[in-house]
C-alpha positions in Angstrom: 35.7 -45.8 88.2 37.3 -42.2 87.7 37.5 -39.6 90.2 34.4 -37.7 88.5 32.5 -41.3 88.5 33.2 -41.6 92.1 32.1 -38.1 93.4 28.6 -39.0 91.8 25.5 -38.3 93.8 24.1 -41.7 95.3 21.1 -41.0 96.5 17.0 -41.2 95.8 16.9 -42.8 92.3 19.1 -45.0 89.6 19.0 -42.1 87.4 22.4 -40.1 88.3 24.3 -38.1 86.0 28.3 -39.4 85.7 31.3 -37.5 84.1 33.1 -39.7 82.3 37.0 -38.7 81.0 37.1 -37.8 77.1 38.1 -40.7 74.9 39.5 -40.6 71.6 38.2 -44.3 70.7 36.3 -44.2 67.5 32.2 -44.0 68.5 29.3 -43.5 66.3 26.8 -40.6 66.8 23.4 -41.5 64.9 20.8 -38.5 63.6 17.2 -39.9 65.7 14.6 -37.8 63.4 12.6 -40.4 61.5 11.7 -44.1 61.2 15.8 -44.2 59.3 18.6 -43.1 61.3 21.8 -41.7 59.5 25.0 -43.3 61.3 28.2 -41.3 61.1 31.4 -43.0 62.1 33.3 -40.1 64.1 36.2 -39.9 66.6 37.4 -37.3 69.3 39.5 -35.3 66.2 37.7 -35.2 63.4 34.1 -36.6 61.8 35.0 -39.2 58.9 32.8 -39.1 55.7 31.6 -42.9 56.0 27.5 -42.4 56.4 25.6 -45.6 57.1 21.5 -45.9 56.5 20.0 -47.7 59.2 16.8 -48.7 60.6 15.7 -46.6 64.1 14.8 -48.1 66.6 15.9 -45.5 69.5 14.2 -41.8 68.7 11.5 -41.1 70.9 9.4 -39.7 67.8 6.5 -42.0 68.7 4.0 -40.5 66.3 6.7 -39.6 63.5 6.5 -35.8 63.4 9.9 -35.6 63.9 10.5 -36.6 60.2 9.1 -33.4 57.6 5.5 -33.5 57.8 2.4 -32.2 55.0 0.6 -30.3 57.8 3.3 -28.9 60.6 6.4 -28.2 58.5 5.1 -26.0 55.8 3.4 -23.9 59.4 6.7 -24.0 60.6 8.4 -22.8 58.2 6.1 -20.3 57.8 6.4 -18.9 61.5 10.3 -19.1 60.8 9.8 -16.5 58.5 7.1 -14.5 60.1 8.6 -14.5 63.5 12.5 -15.3 63.0 14.3 -18.4 64.9 14.4 -16.7 68.3 12.8 -14.2 70.1 16.3 -13.7 72.0 14.0 -12.7 75.4 12.8 -14.3 78.1 9.4 -14.7 78.8 9.3 -11.3 81.0 11.7 -8.8 80.3 13.5 -7.1 83.8 14.0 -10.6 85.2 10.6 -10.4 87.1 11.2 -7.5 89.0 8.9 -5.4 88.1 5.3 -6.6 86.1 5.2 -3.2 84.0 7.7 -4.4 81.3 6.6 -6.0 78.2 6.8 -9.7 77.9 8.8 -9.5 74.6 10.1 -12.9 74.7 6.3 -13.8 74.2 4.6 -14.2 70.7 1.0 -14.8 70.1 2.1 -18.2 69.5 3.4 -18.8 72.7 0.2 -17.6 74.4 -1.5 -19.7 71.8 0.3 -23.0 72.8 -0.7 -22.8 76.1 -3.8 -22.4 75.4 -4.1 -25.5 73.3 -2.0 -27.4 76.0 -4.3 -26.9 78.3 -7.3 -27.8 76.6 -5.5 -31.0 75.4 -5.1 -32.0 78.9 -8.1 -30.7 80.5 -6.6 -28.3 83.0 -7.6 -24.8 83.5 -4.1 -23.6 82.6 -0.6 -24.1 81.6 2.8 -22.6 81.1 5.9 -23.8 78.4 9.6 -23.6 78.6 12.5 -23.8 76.1 14.1 -27.2 77.7 12.2 -30.2 79.0 14.6 -31.2 82.0 14.3 -28.0 83.3 10.6 -28.5 83.0 11.3 -30.5 86.0 14.5 -29.5 87.4 13.7 -25.5 88.0 9.4 -26.1 89.2 10.0 -28.3 91.7 11.8 -25.9 94.0 9.6 -23.2 93.1 6.6 -25.7 93.8 8.0 -26.8 97.6 10.7 -26.2 99.6 12.3 -26.4 103.5 9.7 -28.0 105.7 8.1 -29.8 102.4 7.9 -33.3 101.7 8.8 -35.1 98.2 8.0 -38.7 97.9 9.6 -40.0 94.9 9.3 -43.1 92.9 12.5 -44.9 93.2 12.9 -44.8 89.4 12.2 -41.5 88.6 14.3 -39.3 86.0 17.3 -37.1 87.0 15.8 -34.5 85.7 13.1 -35.3 89.0 16.3 -36.2 91.4 18.1 -32.9 90.8 14.6 -30.9 91.0 14.1 -32.7 94.2 17.5 -32.1 95.6 17.5 -28.4 94.6 14.1 -27.8 96.7 15.6 -28.4 100.1 12.4 -30.4 101.2 13.2 -33.9 102.7 13.0 -36.5 100.2 11.9 -40.2 100.7 11.6 -42.8 97.9 9.5 -45.5 97.6 9.5 -48.9 95.8 8.6 -48.4 92.0 5.0 -48.4 91.3 4.1 -49.6 94.6 1.3 -48.1 95.8 0.9 -50.1 99.1 4.8 -48.7 99.7 3.9 -45.7 98.9 0.9 -45.6 101.7 3.5 -47.0 104.1 5.6 -44.1 103.7 3.2 -41.4 103.5 1.6 -42.5 106.5 5.1 -43.2 108.7 6.5 -39.7 107.6 2.9 -37.9 108.5 3.3 -39.6 111.9 7.1 -38.3 112.5 6.1 -34.9 110.8 9.6 -33.0 110.8 12.8 -34.1 111.5 13.8 -33.2 114.7 10.8 -30.7 115.0 8.2 -33.3 114.3 5.9 -29.7 113.0 3.8 -30.9 110.4 5.1 -31.2 106.8 3.8 -28.0 104.9 3.2 -29.5 101.7 3.2 -33.3 100.8 3.9 -34.0 97.1 4.3 -37.6 95.2 5.8 -37.5 91.8 5.3 -40.0 89.6 5.8 -40.7 86.0 3.1 -42.0 83.3 5.8 -44.2 81.5 8.8 -44.9 83.0 11.3 -44.4 80.6 14.1 -47.3 81.2 11.1 -49.8 82.3 8.4 -49.3 79.3 6.0 -50.1 82.1 2.9 -47.4 83.1 2.3 -45.7 86.7 -0.6 -47.3 88.7 -2.1 -43.9 88.5 -5.8 -44.9 90.0 -4.1 -46.1 93.0 -2.0 -43.7 93.7 -4.0 -40.5 93.4 -6.6 -42.5 95.8 -3.8 -42.5 98.2 -3.1 -38.9 97.8 -6.2 -37.9 97.9 -6.7 -40.0 100.9 -4.0 -38.6 102.9 -3.8 -34.8 101.4 -1.0 -35.2 99.8 -0.7 -33.3 95.7 0.2 -35.5 92.6 2.8 -34.8 90.6 2.5 -36.6 87.2 5.1 -36.5 84.7 4.0 -37.7 81.4 7.6 -36.7 79.2 7.1 -40.0 77.7 3.1 -40.6 77.8 1.7 -37.2 76.4 0.6 -38.1 72.9 1.6 -41.6 72.5 -0.7 -43.2 74.5 -4.8 -43.0 75.1 -7.2 -43.3 72.3 -6.9 -39.5 71.3 -3.2 -39.2 73.0 -3.8 -37.6 75.8 -1.2 -40.0 78.1 -2.1 -42.4 81.1 -5.2 -40.4 82.6 -6.9 -40.9 79.3 -5.6 -44.9 78.8 -6.2 -45.6 83.0 -9.7 -44.1 83.2 -8.1 -40.9 85.9 -10.1 -37.6 86.1 -7.2 -35.2 84.8 -8.6 -32.7 87.7 -7.8 -35.2 90.4 -4.2 -34.8 89.3 -2.9 -31.5 90.6 0.1 -30.9 88.5 0.7 -32.0 84.9 4.2 -32.0 83.6 5.2 -33.5 80.1 7.5 -32.6 77.1 7.1 -32.0 73.2 10.3 -33.6 72.7 8.6 -37.1 72.1 5.6 -37.0 70.7 5.2 -33.7 69.7 8.7 -33.7 67.2 9.8 -30.4 69.0 11.5 -28.9 72.1 10.5 -27.8 75.3 8.5 -29.1 78.1 5.1 -27.4 80.0 3.3 -27.7 83.6 -0.6 -27.6 83.5 -2.7 -27.0 86.5 -4.7 -25.3 88.0 -5.0 -20.9 86.8 -3.9 -20.3 90.5 -0.6 -22.4 90.8 0.2 -21.5 86.6 -0.3 -18.0 87.7 2.2 -18.2 90.4 4.7 -20.4 88.2 4.9 -17.3 86.2 6.1 -14.8 88.4 8.6 -17.0 90.4 10.4 -19.7 88.3 13.4 -18.7 87.7 13.0 -20.8 84.0 10.2 -18.7 83.1 11.8 -15.2 84.0 15.5 -15.6 82.9 15.9 -18.3 80.2 15.0 -17.5 76.7 11.5 -18.3 75.4 10.7 -21.4 73.3 11.7 -20.9 69.4 8.5 -19.4 67.7 8.7 -22.7 64.9 9.3 -24.8 68.0 5.9 -23.8 69.3 4.4 -23.4 66.0 5.3 -27.3 65.4 3.6 -28.4 68.7 0.4 -26.5 67.9 0.1 -28.1 64.5 0.9 -31.6 65.9 -1.3 -31.5 68.5 -4.4 -30.4 65.8 -3.4 -33.5 64.0 -3.5 -35.8 66.6 -7.2 -34.1 67.4 -8.1 -34.2 63.7 -8.5 -30.3 63.4 -6.5 -30.4 60.3 -9.7 -32.3 58.7 -8.0 -35.4 58.2 -7.8 -38.4 60.4 -4.0 -38.8 60.0 -3.8 -38.2 63.8 -6.0 -41.3 65.0 -4.4 -43.4 62.6 -0.8 -42.1 63.9 -1.8 -43.3 67.9 -3.3 -46.8 66.3 0.1 -47.6 64.5 2.2 -47.1 67.2 0.5 -49.0 69.6 0.0 -52.0 66.8 3.8 -51.4 66.3 4.6 -51.8 70.1 1.8 -54.5 70.6 3.4 -56.5 67.5 7.1 -55.9 68.3 6.9 -56.8 71.9 4.7 -60.0 71.8 7.0 -61.0 69.0 10.2 -60.6 70.8 9.1 -62.5 74.0 8.3 -65.4 71.5 11.2 -65.5 70.3 12.9 -65.7 74.1 14.2 -62.2 75.1 13.2 -60.6 78.4 11.1 -57.7 77.5 9.9 -55.6 80.2 7.0 -53.0 80.2 3.0 -53.1 79.4 1.4 -53.5 76.1 0.6 -50.5 74.3 3.9 -48.8 75.9 6.0 -47.9 72.8 9.1 -48.2 75.5 10.2 -51.6 75.4 13.7 -52.4 77.1 15.1 -55.8 76.0 17.6 -57.2 79.5 21.2 -57.8 78.5 22.5 -57.9 82.1 25.9 -58.4 81.1 27.9 -55.2 80.9 30.4 -56.8 78.4 27.3 -57.3 76.1 26.4 -53.6 75.9 28.6 -52.4 72.9 28.3 -56.2 71.2 24.8 -55.9 71.0 24.7 -52.0 69.7 27.7 -52.8 66.9 26.5 -56.2 65.7 23.3 -54.4 65.3 24.8 -51.7 63.8 26.8 -53.7 61.1 23.1 -55.1 59.7 21.7 -51.4 59.6 20.0 -51.2 62.4 20.5 -48.3 65.2 19.4 -49.1 68.9 20.1 -47.6 72.0 21.9 -49.6 74.7 21.4 -48.5 78.4 24.0 -49.1 81.7 25.2 -47.4 84.5 24.5 -45.4 86.1 20.9 -45.0 84.0 20.1 -48.0 85.4 22.2 -50.5 88.5 25.3 -52.1 86.9 24.3 -55.6 86.7 20.6 -54.4 84.7 21.8 -53.8 81.2 19.6 -53.3 78.4 18.9 -52.4 75.1 16.3 -49.6 74.8 14.0 -49.7 71.8 11.4 -47.4 70.5 8.6 -47.9 68.4 7.2 -45.4 66.2 4.1 -44.4 64.0 5.9 -44.7 61.2 7.7 -47.7 61.5 6.2 -50.1 58.5 5.5 -53.9 58.3 8.5 -54.7 56.7 10.9 -52.5 58.5 9.4 -54.4 61.9 10.6 -57.7 60.3 13.9 -57.1 59.3 14.1 -55.6 62.8 12.8 -58.3 64.7 14.8 -60.8 62.5 18.1 -58.6 62.9 17.5 -58.5 66.4 16.9 -62.3 66.5 20.5 -63.3 64.9 22.4 -60.8 67.6 20.3 -62.8 70.3 21.6 -66.3 69.5 25.0 -64.8 69.0 25.6 -63.2 72.0 23.5 -65.7 74.2 20.9 -63.3 75.3 17.8 -65.0 75.1 17.0 -65.9 78.1 14.0 -67.9 77.9 12.5 -71.1 75.6 11.5 -69.4 71.9 8.5 -70.6 70.6 8.1 -73.2 67.9 9.0 -70.9 64.1 6.4 -73.2 62.0 4.3 -70.1 61.0 5.6 -68.0 62.2 6.4 -65.5 59.5 2.7 -65.7 58.0 1.2 -65.0 61.4 3.5 -61.9 61.6 2.7 -60.1 58.6 -1.5 -61.9 59.5 -0.8 -59.4 62.8 0.4 -56.1 61.2 -2.3 -56.7 58.6 
């Protein structure tokens, strides 16, 4: 480890950032905007002209909105001509020191977007930000501070970890997706109170994710909400990967697992996955959102979301809900669910260890051995399939994995090609840790399932 890696914090979650010394080795950069990726060979000194067309299995574009869309793209282009690429201003000018200034960073599109997000999620109000990562890291220090208690899932995202650390609140961690341990931690902390003084906690916030991005599994939201109600703790739900991608109408884990959105106090999510744009949101009560608008630095000081990006999100929500006059949204949701379940099932039949739950478009394939990380990626790339491999510090040192992300844009033929390539590479590297099923009529069964 270099000296920067040694200095990296190792508290609270496995998703901690590290700094690495720059390297001059050849590497591959991927443009992950659609179901097909363009891989360009680069070095630290110059970009080469060698380009390779690849099947993209690494993009977060779960519904395919990152690619040109017949409904979204023309409207985003029109907003560019009408509002310009950027407002060049924060949502509230003057840094929030006075409420009499004009909010020049807020356009009609920003207000419309917040209204659409609140209605889509079934919450009273919403606030949007220009960056998804900041939505967690800047909001948590505003919501809770010294004298408060944050109880966080052990595998929560780095943005949550850093936001919790910056809040000044006491942080406790419970075992990943284990409601029984969450209740143990809550009971223990409530009985002990604040450190040294043993006073009651001013506020308790339990933070979970809808889909855990490195595990591909859903949080056990019904049980967690019930426990939070029992101990009078606030529920903070991060739906960065689940909103728009799961549920009958794309409304995330609340819809999928039958949880009333009113029972979730704070709903957070990003627009960088299913909606093909950028930024993030917080949805909750009118009082909560009003408080954030006058206290959150990301709202007061940061440049507001680009108007074309806001229009892209509005248009994507309309497509998902069928307000574009077609059934394309429902078809996209059905397709990403079918693709995900089919792909997961076939990988497991081949003998791979695949994490996550059914219906989840995120499926990690376990590699374990760190030495196999670059080999898996490069061998897939040789066969024109682009995958994302994940290692320490995003995961524990000996739990390396390849993270496959499925999209509604993937066709039958593309999925079959990807399965063939991954199977070949799996045999080459010896990462099929379970016995494969007999191959008799396997190809015919695959086609029948997809049809």
